[in-house]
TIRO-2110 file (N, C-alpha, C; in Angstrom, 1 decimal):
// TIRO-2110
-19.0, -36.3, 13.0, N, 1, A
-17.7, -36.5, 12.9, CA, 1, A
-17.1, -36.2, 14.4, C, 1, A
-16.4, -37.2, 14.9, N, 2, A
-15.9, -37.0, 16.3, CA, 2, A
-14.4, -36.6, 16.3, C, 2, A
-14.0, -35.6, 17.1, N, 3, A
-12.7, -35.1, 17.1, CA, 3, A
-12.0, -35.8, 18.1, C, 3, A
-10.9, -36.4, 17.7, N, 4, A
-10.0, -37.2, 18.7, CA, 4, A
-8.9, -36.2, 19.3, C, 4, A
-8.7, -36.3, 20.6, N, 5, A
-7.6, -35.6, 21.1, CA, 5, A
-8.1, -34.5, 22.1, C, 5, A
-9.4, -34.1, 21.9, N, 6, A
-9.9, -32.9, 22.8, CA, 6, A
-9.4, -31.6, 22.5, C, 6, A
-9.7, -30.7, 23.3, N, 7, A
-9.5, -29.3, 23.1, CA, 7, A
-8.0, -28.9, 23.1, C, 7, A
-7.2, -29.8, 23.8, N, 8, A
-5.7, -29.5, 24.0, CA, 8, A
-5.2, -29.7, 22.6, C, 8, A
-5.5, -30.9, 21.9, N, 9, A
-5.0, -31.2, 20.6, CA, 9, A
-5.4, -30.2, 19.5, C, 9, A
-6.6, -29.7, 19.6, N, 10, A
-7.0, -28.8, 18.7, CA, 10, A
-6.2, -27.5, 18.8, C, 10, A
-6.0, -27.0, 20.0, N, 11, A
-5.1, -25.8, 20.3, CA, 11, A
-3.8, -26.1, 19.8, C, 11, A
-3.2, -27.3, 19.9, N, 12, A
-1.9, -27.5, 19.4, CA, 12, A
-1.9, -27.3, 17.8, C, 12, A
-2.9, -28.0, 17.2, N, 13, A
-3.0, -27.9, 15.7, CA, 13, A
-3.0, -26.4, 15.3, C, 13, A
-3.9, -25.7, 16.1, N, 14, A
-4.1, -24.3, 15.6, CA, 14, A
-2.8, -23.5, 15.7, C, 14, A
-2.1, -23.8, 16.8, N, 15, A
-0.8, -23.0, 17.0, CA, 15, A
0.3, -23.6, 16.0, C, 15, A
0.3, -24.8, 15.6, N, 16, A
1.2, -25.2, 14.5, CA, 16, A
0.8, -24.5, 13.1, C, 16, A
-0.6, -24.4, 12.9, N, 17, A
-1.0, -23.7, 11.7, CA, 17, A
-0.6, -22.3, 11.7, C, 17, A
-0.8, -21.6, 12.8, N, 18, A
-0.4, -20.2, 13.0, CA, 18, A
1.1, -20.0, 12.7, C, 18, A
1.8, -20.9, 13.2, N, 19, A
3.3, -20.8, 12.9, CA, 19, A
3.8, -21.0, 11.5, C, 19, A
3.0, -22.0, 10.8, N, 20, A
3.3, -22.1, 9.5, CA, 20, A
2.9, -21.0, 8.6, C, 20, A
1.7, -20.3, 9.0, N, 21, A
1.3, -19.1, 8.3, CA, 21, A
2.2, -17.9, 8.5, C, 21, A
2.7, -17.8, 9.6, N, 22, A
3.7, -16.7, 10.0, CA, 22, A
5.0, -17.0, 9.3, C, 22, A
5.4, -18.2, 9.2, N, 23, A
6.6, -18.5, 8.5, CA, 23, A
6.5, -18.2, 7.0, C, 23, A
5.4, -18.7, 6.5, N, 24, A
5.3, -18.4, 5.0, CA, 24, A
5.1, -16.9, 4.6, C, 24, A
4.4, -16.2, 5.6, N, 25, A
4.4, -14.7, 5.3, CA, 25, A
5.8, -14.1, 5.4, C, 25, A
6.6, -14.6, 6.3, N, 26, A
8.0, -14.1, 6.5, CA, 26, A
8.7, -14.4, 5.1, C, 26, A
8.6, -15.6, 4.5, N, 27, A
9.2, -16.0, 3.3, CA, 27, A
8.7, -15.0, 2.3, C, 27, A
7.5, -14.8, 2.2, N, 28, A
6.9, -14.0, 1.1, CA, 28, A
7.5, -12.5, 1.2, C, 28, A
7.9, -12.0, 2.3, N, 29, A
8.4, -10.6, 2.4, CA, 29, A
9.4, -10.3, 1.3, C, 29, A
10.2, -11.3, 0.9, N, 30, A
11.3, -10.9, -0.1, CA, 30, A
10.9, -11.2, -1.5, C, 30, A
9.7, -11.9, -1.7, N, 31, A
9.2, -12.1, -3.0, CA, 31, A
8.6, -10.7, -3.5, C, 31, A
8.8, -10.5, -4.9, N, 32, A
8.2, -9.3, -5.5, CA, 32, A
7.3, -9.6, -6.5, C, 32, A
6.4, -8.7, -6.7, N, 33, A
5.4, -8.7, -7.8, CA, 33, A
5.5, -7.3, -8.5, C, 33, A
5.1, -7.3, -9.7, N, 34, A
5.1, -6.0, -10.5, CA, 34, A
3.7, -5.8, -11.2, C, 34, A
3.5, -4.7, -11.6, N, 35, A
2.3, -4.2, -12.3, CA, 35, A
2.7, -3.0, -13.3, C, 35, A
2.2, -2.9, -14.4, N, 36, A
2.5, -1.7, -15.3, CA, 36, A
1.2, -1.0, -15.6, C, 36, A
1.4, 0.2, -16.1, N, 37, A
0.4, 1.1, -16.4, CA, 37, A
1.0, 1.9, -17.7, C, 37, A
-0.1, 2.6, -18.3, N, 38, A
0.4, 3.4, -19.6, CA, 38, A
1.1, 2.6, -20.6, C, 38, A
0.4, 1.5, -21.1, N, 39, A
1.0, 0.6, -22.0, CA, 39, A
2.5, 0.2, -21.7, C, 39, A
2.6, -0.2, -20.5, N, 40, A
3.7, -0.6, -19.9, CA, 40, A
5.1, 0.4, -19.8, C, 40, A
4.6, 1.6, -19.9, N, 41, A
5.7, 2.7, -19.8, CA, 41, A
6.0, 2.9, -18.4, C, 41, A
5.2, 2.5, -17.4, N, 42, A
5.5, 2.7, -16.0, CA, 42, A
5.3, 1.4, -15.4, C, 42, A
6.3, 0.9, -14.5, N, 43, A
6.2, -0.4, -13.9, CA, 43, A
6.6, -0.2, -12.4, C, 43, A
5.8, -0.7, -11.6, N, 44, A
5.9, -0.7, -10.1, CA, 44, A
6.3, -2.1, -9.6, C, 44, A
7.3, -2.1, -8.8, N, 45, A
7.7, -3.5, -8.3, CA, 45, A
7.5, -3.3, -6.7, C, 45, A
6.8, -4.2, -6.1, N, 46, A
6.6, -4.2, -4.7, CA, 46, A
6.9, -5.6, -4.1, C, 46, A
7.3, -5.7, -2.8, N, 47, A
7.4, -7.0, -2.2, CA, 47, A
6.1, -7.4, -1.6, C, 47, A
5.9, -8.6, -1.1, N, 48, A
4.7, -9.1, -0.4, CA, 48, A
4.5, -8.7, 0.9, C, 48, A
5.5, -7.8, 1.4, N, 49, A
5.2, -7.3, 2.6, CA, 49, A
4.6, -5.9, 2.5, C, 49, A
4.3, -5.5, 1.2, N, 50, A
3.5, -4.3, 1.0, CA, 50, A
4.4, -3.1, 0.8, C, 50, A
5.7, -3.3, 0.5, N, 51, A
6.5, -2.2, 0.4, CA, 51, A
7.0, -1.9, -1.1, C, 51, A
7.0, -0.7, -1.6, N, 52, A
7.4, -0.3, -2.9, CA, 52, A
8.9, -0.6, -2.9, C, 52, A
9.3, -1.3, -4.0, N, 53, A
10.8, -1.7, -4.1, CA, 53, A
11.5, -0.8, -5.1, C, 53, A
10.6, -0.6, -6.3, N, 54, A
11.3, 0.2, -7.4, CA, 54, A
10.2, 0.7, -8.3, C, 54, A
10.3, 1.8, -9.0, N, 55, A
9.5, 2.3, -9.9, CA, 55, A
10.4, 2.4, -11.2, C, 55, A
9.9, 1.9, -12.3, N, 56, A
10.6, 2.1, -13.7, CA, 56, A
9.6, 2.9, -14.6, C, 56, A
10.3, 4.0, -15.1, N, 57, A
9.6, 4.8, -16.1, CA, 57, A
10.3, 4.9, -17.4, C, 57, A
9.6, 4.6, -18.5, N, 58, A
10.2, 4.8, -19.7, CA, 58, A
10.5, 6.2, -20.0, C, 58, A
11.7, 6.5, -20.2, N, 59, A
12.2, 8.0, -20.5, CA, 59, A
11.4, 8.7, -21.5, C, 59, A
11.1, 7.9, -22.6, N, 60, A
10.2, 8.5, -23.7, CA, 60, A
8.9, 9.1, -23.1, C, 60, A
8.3, 8.4, -22.1, N, 61, A
7.1, 8.8, -21.4, CA, 61, A
7.3, 10.3, -20.9, C, 61, A
8.4, 10.4, -20.2, N, 62, A
8.6, 11.7, -19.6, CA, 62, A
8.8, 12.9, -20.6, C, 62, A
9.2, 12.6, -21.7, N, 63, A
9.2, 13.6, -22.8, CA, 63, A
7.9, 13.9, -23.6, C, 63, A
7.1, 12.8, -23.7, N, 64, A
5.9, 12.9, -24.4, CA, 64, A
4.7, 13.3, -23.6, C, 64, A
4.6, 13.0, -22.5, N, 65, A
3.6, 13.3, -21.5, CA, 65, A
3.8, 14.2, -20.4, C, 65, A
2.9, 14.9, -19.9, N, 66, A
3.1, 15.9, -18.8, CA, 66, A
3.4, 15.1, -17.5, C, 66, A
3.9, 15.9, -16.6, N, 67, A
4.3, 15.4, -15.3, CA, 67, A
3.1, 14.8, -14.6, C, 67, A
1.9, 15.4, -14.6, N, 68, A
0.7, 15.0, -14.0, CA, 68, A
0.3, 13.6, -14.5, C, 68, A
0.4, 13.3, -15.8, N, 69, A
0.0, 12.1, -16.4, CA, 69, A
1.1, 11.0, -15.9, C, 69, A
2.2, 11.3, -15.8, N, 70, A
3.2, 10.3, -15.3, CA, 70, A
3.0, 10.1, -13.8, C, 70, A
2.7, 11.0, -13.1, N, 71, A
2.4, 10.8, -11.6, CA, 71, A
1.1, 9.9, -11.5, C, 71, A
0.1, 10.1, -12.3, N, 72, A
-1.1, 9.4, -12.3, CA, 72, A
-0.7, 7.8, -12.6, C, 72, A
0.1, 7.7, -13.6, N, 73, A
0.4, 6.3, -14.1, CA, 73, A
1.3, 5.6, -12.9, C, 73, A
2.1, 6.3, -12.3, N, 74, A
2.9, 5.8, -11.2, CA, 74, A
1.9, 5.3, -10.0, C, 74, A
1.0, 6.1, -9.7, N, 75, A
0.1, 5.7, -8.6, CA, 75, A
-0.8, 4.6, -9.1, C, 75, A
-1.2, 4.5, -10.4, N, 76, A
-2.0, 3.3, -11.0, CA, 76, A
-1.1, 2.0, -10.8, C, 76, A
0.1, 2.1, -11.3, N, 77, A
0.8, 0.9, -11.3, CA, 77, A
1.2, 0.4, -9.9, C, 77, A
1.5, 1.4, -9.0, N, 78, A
1.7, 1.0, -7.6, CA, 78, A
0.5, 0.3, -7.0, C, 78, A
-0.5, 1.0, -7.1, N, 79, A
-1.8, 0.4, -6.5, CA, 79, A
-2.1, -1.0, -7.1, C, 79, A
-1.9, -1.2, -8.3, N, 80, A
-2.1, -2.4, -9.0, CA, 80, A
-1.1, -3.6, -8.4, C, 80, A
0.1, -3.2, -8.3, N, 81, A
1.2, -4.1, -7.7, CA, 81, A
0.9, -4.4, -6.3, C, 81, A
0.5, -3.4, -5.6, N, 82, A
0.2, -3.7, -4.0, CA, 82, A
-1.0, -4.7, -4.0, C, 82, A
-2.0, -4.5, -4.8, N, 83, A
-3.1, -5.4, -4.8, CA, 83, A
-2.7, -6.9, -5.1, C, 83, A
-1.9, -7.0, -6.2, N, 84, A
-1.3, -8.3, -6.5, CA, 84, A
-0.5, -9.0, -5.4, C, 84, A
0.3, -8.2, -4.7, N, 85, A
1.0, -8.6, -3.5, CA, 85, A
0.0, -9.1, -2.5, C, 85, A
-0.9, -8.3, -2.2, N, 86, A
-1.9, -8.8, -1.2, CA, 86, A
-2.7, -10.1, -1.6, C, 86, A
-2.9, -10.2, -2.9, N, 87, A
-3.6, -11.5, -3.4, CA, 87, A
-2.6, -12.5, -3.3, C, 87, A
-1.4, -12.4, -3.5, N, 88, A
-0.4, -13.4, -3.4, CA, 88, A
-0.3, -14.0, -2.0, C, 88, A
-0.2, -13.0, -1.1, N, 89, A
-0.2, -13.5, 0.3, CA, 89, A
-1.5, -14.2, 0.7, C, 89, A
-2.6, -13.7, 0.3, N, 90, A
-3.9, -14.3, 0.7, CA, 90, A
-4.0, -15.7, 0.1, C, 90, A
-3.5, -15.8, -1.1, N, 91, A
-3.5, -17.2, -1.8, CA, 91, A
-2.7, -18.1, -1.1, C, 91, A
-1.4, -17.6, -0.7, N, 92, A
-0.6, -18.6, 0.0, CA, 92, A
-1.2, -19.0, 1.4, C, 92, A
-1.8, -18.1, 2.0, N, 93, A
-2.3, -18.5, 3.3, CA, 93, A
-3.5, -19.4, 3.1, C, 93, A
-4.3, -19.2, 2.1, N, 94, A
-5.5, -20.1, 1.7, CA, 94, A
-5.0, -21.4, 1.5, C, 94, A
-3.8, -21.6, 0.8, N, 95, A
-3.3, -23.0, 0.7, CA, 95, A
-3.0, -23.7, 1.9, C, 95, A
-2.5, -22.9, 2.9, N, 96, A
-2.0, -23.5, 4.0, CA, 96, A
-3.3, -23.8, 5.0, C, 96, A
-4.4, -23.0, 4.9, N, 97, A
-5.6, -23.2, 5.7, CA, 97, A
-6.6, -24.1, 5.0, C, 97, A
-6.3, -24.4, 3.8, N, 98, A
-7.3, -25.3, 3.0, CA, 98, A
-8.5, -24.5, 2.7, C, 98, A
-8.4, -23.2, 2.6, N, 99, A
-9.6, -22.3, 2.3, CA, 99, A
-10.4, -21.9, 3.4, C, 99, A
-10.0, -22.4, 4.6, N, 100, A
-10.9, -22.0, 5.8, CA, 100, A
-10.5, -20.5, 6.1, C, 100, A
-11.6, -19.7, 6.4, N, 101, A
-11.3, -18.3, 6.8, CA, 101, A
-11.2, -18.4, 8.4, C, 101, A
-10.0, -18.3, 9.0, N, 102, A
-9.7, -18.4, 10.4, CA, 102, A
-9.4, -16.9, 10.9, C, 102, A
-10.1, -16.4, 11.9, N, 103, A
-9.8, -15.2, 12.4, CA, 103, A
-8.4, -15.0, 12.9, C, 103, A
-7.7, -13.9, 12.6, N, 104, A
-6.5, -13.7, 13.1, CA, 104, A
-5.3, -14.4, 12.4, C, 104, A
-5.6, -15.3, 11.4, N, 105, A
-4.6, -16.1, 10.7, CA, 105, A
-4.4, -15.7, 9.3, C, 105, A
-4.9, -14.7, 8.8, N, 106, A
-4.8, -14.2, 7.4, CA, 106, A
-4.2, -12.8, 7.3, C, 106, A
END
């Protein structure tokens, strides 16, 4: 397969792709994902920038379980939500790159 346009055109395309990726990542910063733990008694909501937005805890859980258990469930829900956020960003970048693993662009 012969590439038309030479190295200059290839660099332009790479720059355009990089701008698209950065723009999509910026858009994703405001999107949120959530994950729950403890039979949905604890829910963590994070944005795709990897920031914790909110924690929701069922008040009944606070009365029925010890503080240590609730803390563990908060950590589990938060870690799960952060993983989902990373997977969402990775999936969106993969859509733009057509599945190519390009250094510095994911």
